[in-house]
N, C-alpha and C positions, 0 to 999 in steps of 0.2 A: 232473226230474233230467236232466243233460246226457248227451250221446251216450256219452262215455267211461265213464259209470257205468250205462249202460243194461242191463248184464248183471246188475245187482243187482235181483232181482225179488221175492223173498219179503219179507214184512213184517219178519221177523227180520233178514234181511241188510240191509235198508234202515235199520232201527233201529241196528244195529251200525255201519253206515257213518256215520250221523249222529253217534253217540256218539264215533266215531273222530275226526271233524272237530272236534267240540266239545272233545275232550280235548287236541288240539293247541293250541287257543285257551286253554283253562283250565288246562292242565298235568296234568289227570286227568279220566277220564270221569265225567260227572255221572250220577246216577240219574234216574228219571222225575221225582221231585219237583224236582231241580235243573234239569232241562230246562223244567219248567213255570215255575219261578221265573224263569229267564232269559227266557222268553216274556213273562212279566208285566212285567219290567223293560223289554224291548223295546217292548211295547205302551204302557207309560206314556210312554216317549220322553224321559225326563229323565236318562238315563245311569245309571251305577252310583253311587248315593248311599248314605249310611248311612240305612237304613230301620229304623223301630221294629218290634217284633214284630207289632203290629197292621197296620202297612203291609205287612210281608212277607206276612201272611195275605191282605190285600187284593190284593197282586200275584199271588198264587196264584189267587185268585178271578178276577181279570181274565183271566189266562191260560186258566184252565179254561173260562170263558165264551167266549173267542175260539176255543179249540179246538172246543168243542161247537157253535159257530155254523156250522162246516163241515157239520154234519149237520142244521142247521136248528132246533136246540134253544134258541138264544139269538139275539137281534139287538141291535146296538149302539144304545142310546138317545141317547147323546151324552156330553159331558164335564161335570164339575162346574166350579165356579169355579177350583179348583186344578189343572184339567187332567187329573183322573182319570177314565178311561172308566167308563161305567155301562151295564150290559147288562140286557136284559129277557127273561125266559124266555117262549118262545112255544109250546112243546109239551113234554109230559111225557117225561122221560128214561126209557127202559125199565129194568126191573129186570135187572141184570146181575150176574154173579159178579165178585169182585174182579179175577180174571184177565182177564175180558172187559172190564171197565172200564179196566184197564191198557192192553190192546191197542187199545181204542178211542181212548184218549188218545195212545198212541204213534203210531198211524196218523195222527191229526190233527196231531200234532207234526211228523211227517215232512212232511205237506202244508204246514204253516206254514213250515218251513225251505225247502222248494222254492219256495213262493210268494215269499219274500224273497230267493230265489236264493242261499241259503247252501249248498245242496246241489243 
């Protein structure tokens, strides 16, 4: 996060800041699933195409694996012949409540958007 946004310290504030920036781009703030989908599209690197229902699920899986890779749960194995990334689980994900899972993914999504210098 750049210096002008250094005052945003709590996870909730950082998440709201990210949603605010995304809503400017998208016209409305996405929910967590929407953010995960956007990350999947970004990670695939083919732009916004028309995806089938199965491909949308695959994009969500790609994004979730990318986000969980920050905590060491997945590593990127490589890409298939169509350019889709494949991830390998390397350690078991702890049992978390739904709220804890959401916050874990939100924190990782913030890290992701900081890494690509969106926020």
